N, C-alpha and C positions, 0 to 999 in steps of 0.2 A: 504451603503457605495460608492459601486462602481460606482450606479447612478451620485451619489449628484459629484462625480470630474472625473466625464466626459468618466468612461472607460466604465460604460455599456450604454447602448441608456436601456429606461425606456418601460414598456413593449407594447406593441403598442395596443393591445385592452385585459382590466384590464377583462373583463369578458369574453374573451377567456381560448383557451387549455392551451393557456405556458400564464398565469398571471401576472408571474412575474421569475424574470433573476435567469437561476444559476449559477452557477461560479464551476468547477470540474476539480479539475488537480491531476494526474495519474502521482507516480515515481514509477522508478525497479531500486533495488538496486541487480547488480551478483557478490553475492562474491562466488570466489572460492577460493579451502585452498588446497593447494600441499603438501605431505613431499618425502624426500626419504632418505633411507638409506644405507650405504655403508659406512662398516668400510674395514678398513686394519688389516690384521694381518701376522704373522710374524710367525709362529712355527718353531721347531730345527730342522724339517730336511726337509721342503720344503712352498711355499709360496701361499698362497691361491689368485687367481685369484685378483687383488685391481684394477681393473678399470673398472670390470660390477658392475650390483646396485642389491641392496641385494631383495630391500622390496623398493614400489613405489605406490603411493597414491593421490587421487585425488578429490575433493568432489567439484557439482557445485551447486549451491542454487541460487533461483529468490526470493525476496520479494519485494509484492505488496505494496505502500502505497497511500490509493487516499482520496483526501482531495474536500470535498463538501461540500461549503457554500449555501443555500437557506434559502427563508423564513418560521418561522415556519409555521405546522398543525394550526391549530386550535380550540382551547378548551385541544390538551392535553399539560397540563405543571405536576411540578414536585414541590415538595418543598423540596427547600435545604437550609440550613442553612449556614450564612459566620463565615469561620474558625475562621477572626481575628476578627471579628466586633460582630459575637455569634447571628449574625440579623437573621431571616429567611424570605425571599421569595419566591417568585414561579416563574419559570421561563419554560420556551417552552422547551418539555419534547421530541420533534420529527422533522423532517425536511417536511417539505408542499412535495405535491404531485407532483410537475412538479423538486426538489430537489431529494427525493426518488426515484424519475422510471431516474433521471442522474445517480446517485448511483450504482442503480442496475444496468442499460446498461455499464457501468463502470466496473461492478465486474462480467458481465458474460463476457465479450471480454477477458476481461485479463483470463477465465476462461478458454475458449475457447483456446485462447492462450495456454499460457501456457499443458496447454492436446496437444495441436499440437506439440508443443514444447521436450516433453520427451515422446510421440508416442503413448498416450495413447486414445485404439479403443472401443468401447462403449459397 
């Protein structure tokens, strides 16, 4: 599709190691949740400090989404049934080598980045 639209060039050498074009995109979501509890009490004989914080909590999470498009692997198919029409057909079940390598490289890079960010040591 990208080749047909002119967004990506065709493979330079169809029999070489980069037999096909692969498109991969990663999106990171940084989710920060915080909460604070600061009640104010007035008692009959005294007042508790109302300007301080009784309880505070913060949680920081990162979610990664990687989408990889590429040609399917030859010979890897699965049988699926269309829920609307009820007809069955075979469809590709795995990415080809170039696309699966790109997806794996992205996952490794993301894992290293998350480990460095969180201070995890081997």
